[in-house]
C-alpha positions as CSV (number, residue, x, y, z in Angstrom):
1,M,100.4,118.1,86.7
2,R,101.3,114.9,84.8
3,L,98.2,115.0,82.7
4,K,98.0,118.7,81.9
5,D,95.8,119.5,79.0
6,K,94.8,115.8,78.5
7,V,91.2,114.8,78.1
8,A,90.0,111.6,79.7
9,I,86.8,109.6,79.7
10,V,86.3,107.4,82.8
11,T,83.3,105.1,82.7
12,G,81.5,104.1,85.9
13,A,83.1,107.2,87.5
14,A,80.2,108.4,89.6
15,S,81.4,106.2,92.5
16,G,84.1,103.7,93.6
17,I,87.3,103.2,91.7
18,G,86.2,105.3,88.7
19,H,85.4,108.2,91.0
20,E,88.9,108.1,92.5
21,I,90.6,107.9,89.1
22,A,88.6,110.9,87.9
23,K,89.6,112.8,91.1
24,T,93.3,111.9,90.6
25,Y,93.2,112.8,86.9
26,L,91.7,116.2,87.6
27,R,94.3,116.9,90.3
28,E,97.0,116.1,87.7
29,G,95.6,118.6,85.2
30,A,93.3,116.6,83.0
31,K,89.9,117.5,81.9
32,V,87.6,114.5,82.7
33,A,84.3,113.2,81.4
34,I,82.5,111.3,84.1
35,A,80.5,108.7,82.2
36,D,78.0,106.7,84.1
37,L,74.7,104.9,83.8
38,N,73.3,107.2,86.5
39,M,73.4,110.7,85.1
40,E,72.2,112.3,88.4
41,A,75.1,110.6,90.2
42,A,77.5,111.7,87.5
43,Q,76.4,115.3,87.8
44,K,76.8,115.1,91.6
45,A,80.3,113.8,91.1
46,V,81.1,116.7,88.7
47,K,80.0,119.2,91.3
48,E,82.0,117.5,94.0
49,L,85.2,117.1,92.0
50,D,85.2,120.3,89.9
51,P,83.4,122.9,92.0
52,E,84.8,125.8,90.0
53,G,83.6,124.2,86.8
54,G,85.2,123.9,83.4
55,N,87.4,120.8,83.9
56,A,84.8,118.0,84.3
57,M,81.5,117.1,82.6
58,A,78.9,114.4,83.2
59,V,77.9,112.0,80.4
60,A,75.0,109.6,80.6
61,M,76.3,106.3,79.2
62,D,75.2,102.7,79.2
63,V,78.5,101.2,78.0
64,A,76.6,98.2,76.5
65,N,74.5,100.5,74.3
66,E,76.3,101.3,71.0
67,E,74.3,104.5,70.3
68,Q,74.8,105.8,73.8
69,V,78.5,105.1,73.7
70,D,79.1,106.7,70.3
71,N,77.0,109.7,71.1
72,G,78.6,110.1,74.5
73,V,82.1,110.1,73.1
74,E,81.1,112.6,70.4
75,E,79.6,114.8,73.1
76,V,83.0,114.8,75.0
77,V,85.0,115.6,71.9
78,K,82.6,118.4,71.0
79,H,82.9,119.8,74.6
80,F,86.6,119.4,75.2
81,G,87.9,119.2,71.6
82,K,89.7,115.8,71.8
83,I,90.1,112.6,73.7
84,D,93.5,111.3,75.0
85,I,92.6,108.8,77.7
86,L,89.9,106.2,78.1
87,V,89.5,104.3,81.4
88,S,87.0,101.5,80.7
89,N,86.0,100.9,84.3
90,A,82.2,100.3,84.4
91,G,81.3,96.9,85.6
92,I,79.0,94.8,87.7
93,Q,79.2,91.6,89.8
94,I,76.8,88.6,90.0
95,V,77.7,85.6,92.1
96,D,76.2,82.1,91.8
97,P,77.3,78.5,91.2
98,I,77.6,77.6,87.5
99,E,74.7,75.1,87.7
100,N,72.3,77.9,88.9
101,F,73.6,80.7,86.8
102,E,70.9,82.2,84.6
103,F,71.8,82.7,81.0
104,A,70.4,86.2,81.0
105,K,72.6,87.2,83.9
106,W,75.6,85.7,82.2
107,K,74.9,87.7,79.1
108,K,74.3,90.9,81.1
109,L,77.6,90.7,82.9
110,L,79.6,89.9,79.8
111,S,77.9,92.6,77.9
112,I,78.8,95.3,80.4
113,H,82.4,94.2,80.8
114,L,83.3,93.1,77.3
115,D,80.8,94.8,74.9
116,G,81.4,97.9,77.0
117,A,85.1,97.7,76.6
118,F,84.8,97.1,72.9
119,L,82.3,99.9,72.2
120,T,84.1,102.6,74.3
121,T,87.5,101.6,72.8
122,R,86.2,101.7,69.2
123,A,84.5,105.1,69.7
124,C,87.6,106.7,71.4
125,I,90.3,105.1,69.3
126,R,88.7,106.5,66.1
127,H,89.3,110.0,67.5
128,M,92.7,109.2,68.8
129,Y,93.8,108.0,65.3
130,K,92.3,111.0,63.6
131,Q,94.0,113.4,66.1
132,G,97.4,111.9,65.4
133,T,98.6,112.6,68.9
134,G,98.4,109.1,70.4
135,G,96.5,108.1,73.5
136,S,96.1,105.7,76.4
137,I,93.4,103.0,76.8
138,I,93.1,101.5,80.2
139,Y,90.9,98.5,81.1
140,M,89.8,97.7,84.6
141,G,90.6,94.1,85.0
142,S,91.0,92.2,88.2
143,V,93.1,89.6,89.9
144,H,90.4,87.5,88.3
145,S,92.1,88.4,84.9
146,K,94.8,86.0,86.1
147,E,93.1,83.3,88.2
148,A,89.6,82.1,89.3
149,S,87.3,82.1,92.3
150,K,84.2,80.1,92.9
151,L,80.8,81.5,92.0
152,K,82.1,84.0,89.5
153,S,82.1,82.2,86.1
154,P,81.1,85.2,83.9
155,Y,83.2,87.7,85.8
156,V,86.3,85.7,85.6
157,T,85.6,85.0,81.9
158,A,85.1,88.7,81.2
159,K,88.2,89.8,83.1
160,H,90.3,87.3,81.3
161,G,88.8,88.6,78.0
162,L,89.9,92.1,78.7
163,E,93.6,91.0,78.7
164,G,93.1,89.6,75.2
165,L,91.4,92.8,74.0
166,C,94.2,94.9,75.5
167,K,96.9,93.0,73.7
168,V,95.2,93.4,70.3
169,I,94.7,97.1,70.9
170,A,98.3,97.5,71.9
171,K,99.4,95.9,68.6
172,E,96.9,97.7,66.4
173,G,97.3,101.1,68.1
174,A,101.1,101.2,68.2
175,A,101.5,102.7,64.8
176,H,99.2,105.5,65.9
177,G,100.9,106.1,69.3
178,V,97.9,104.5,71.2
179,R,98.8,102.4,74.2
180,A,96.7,99.8,76.0
181,N,97.0,98.4,79.5
182,V,95.0,96.5,82.1
183,I,94.9,97.3,85.8
184,C,94.2,94.1,87.9
185,P,93.1,95.1,91.4
186,G,92.5,92.7,94.3
187,F,89.5,93.2,96.5
188,V,88.8,96.9,96.8
189,R,86.2,97.9,99.5
190,T,83.7,99.5,97.1
191,P,79.8,99.1,97.1
192,L,80.4,96.3,94.5
193,V,82.5,94.3,97.0
194,D,80.3,95.2,100.0
195,K,77.4,93.7,98.1
196,Q,79.3,90.4,97.5
197,I,80.2,89.8,101.1
198,P,76.7,88.8,102.3
199,E,76.0,87.0,99.0
200,Q,79.1,84.8,99.3
201,A,78.5,84.3,103.0
202,K,75.0,82.9,102.2
203,E,76.2,80.8,99.3
204,L,79.2,79.4,101.1
205,G,77.5,78.9,104.4
206,I,80.0,81.0,106.4
207,T,80.0,84.3,108.2
208,E,80.6,87.6,106.5
209,E,83.8,88.0,108.6
210,E,85.0,84.6,107.3
211,V,84.3,85.7,103.7
212,I,86.5,88.8,104.2
213,K,89.3,86.9,106.1
214,N,89.3,83.5,104.5
215,V,88.0,84.2,101.0
216,M,88.7,87.7,99.9
217,L,91.9,88.5,101.8
218,K,93.3,85.0,102.5
219,E,96.0,85.2,99.8
220,T,97.2,88.7,100.5
221,V,100.5,89.3,102.4
222,D,99.0,91.6,105.0
223,G,95.2,90.9,105.1
224,E,94.5,94.3,103.7
225,F,92.0,95.5,101.1
226,T,93.4,97.3,98.1
227,T,92.4,100.9,98.2
228,V,90.8,103.0,95.5
229,Q,93.8,105.3,95.6
230,D,96.1,102.4,95.0
231,V,94.3,101.7,91.8
232,A,94.0,105.4,90.8
233,N,97.8,105.7,91.2
234,V,98.3,102.9,88.7
235,A,95.8,104.5,86.3
236,L,97.8,107.7,86.5
237,L,101.0,105.8,85.8
238,F,99.6,104.2,82.6
239,A,97.9,107.4,81.4
240,A,101.1,109.5,81.9
241,F,103.6,106.9,80.5
242,E,104.0,108.2,77.0
243,T,106.1,105.6,75.3
244,N,105.2,102.1,74.1
245,A,107.5,100.5,76.7
246,L,104.6,99.3,78.8
247,T,101.9,98.8,76.2
248,G,100.0,95.5,76.2
249,Q,100.9,94.9,79.9
250,S,98.8,94.4,82.9
251,L,99.7,95.3,86.5
252,V,98.3,93.5,89.5
253,V,97.5,95.7,92.5
254,S,96.5,93.2,95.2
255,H,98.7,93.4,98.3
256,G,100.5,90.3,97.0
257,W,97.4,88.2,96.4
258,F,98.6,87.3,92.9
259,M,102.3,87.6,92.1
260,Q,103.7,87.5,88.6
């Protein structure tokens, strides 16, 4: 019970990585707000993860909408009394060569990843400062926070940007006991990645099997996808690590794809 009596908000938690992080946090004693654009899916996740009730709640949240973020965080604090952990996980993926990339799609992706991280951080950190008990802010980066891949110009830009935001928050938050970290997964077999496989196969003129073997997993040491539990374990490490020793740091979880 490493997170006993802690309160966490996990964005994009109705499915995929966020869902597994919420599940892990609940198992470790936290109360968790499952924030998602899809309220119906968030409510379904609450019923699945917290069947007895009382430890999880669903929050409708478009992370790129200032009013929804501020109201959602206020709702969580009103319900659970405080906020100790933010996992800024919500994200999307759009692939296309730079010469074809629509500006509207570029702005949409950056807004969800970067505006979403900023807005949720600002809303949560105000409460963390006021509470005076510190906190943990965790951003969902990527191996693409460290290096680039073809067809992903806004995604790579956004994931690099999260590292910069993390470092600023680590410096500003230190006096208040608020830590900031970035998790940088390799390819995790989620619906987001499953959607990319046929898209990249079409764009690159190769088979889906070749996308998996020669694009996604080519640089790993074992040809394996990172699992949602791998990522959730790191999210637990950062959330439960109560000193500033690791603040401002990122951790790559990629089966050796990228080594620091």
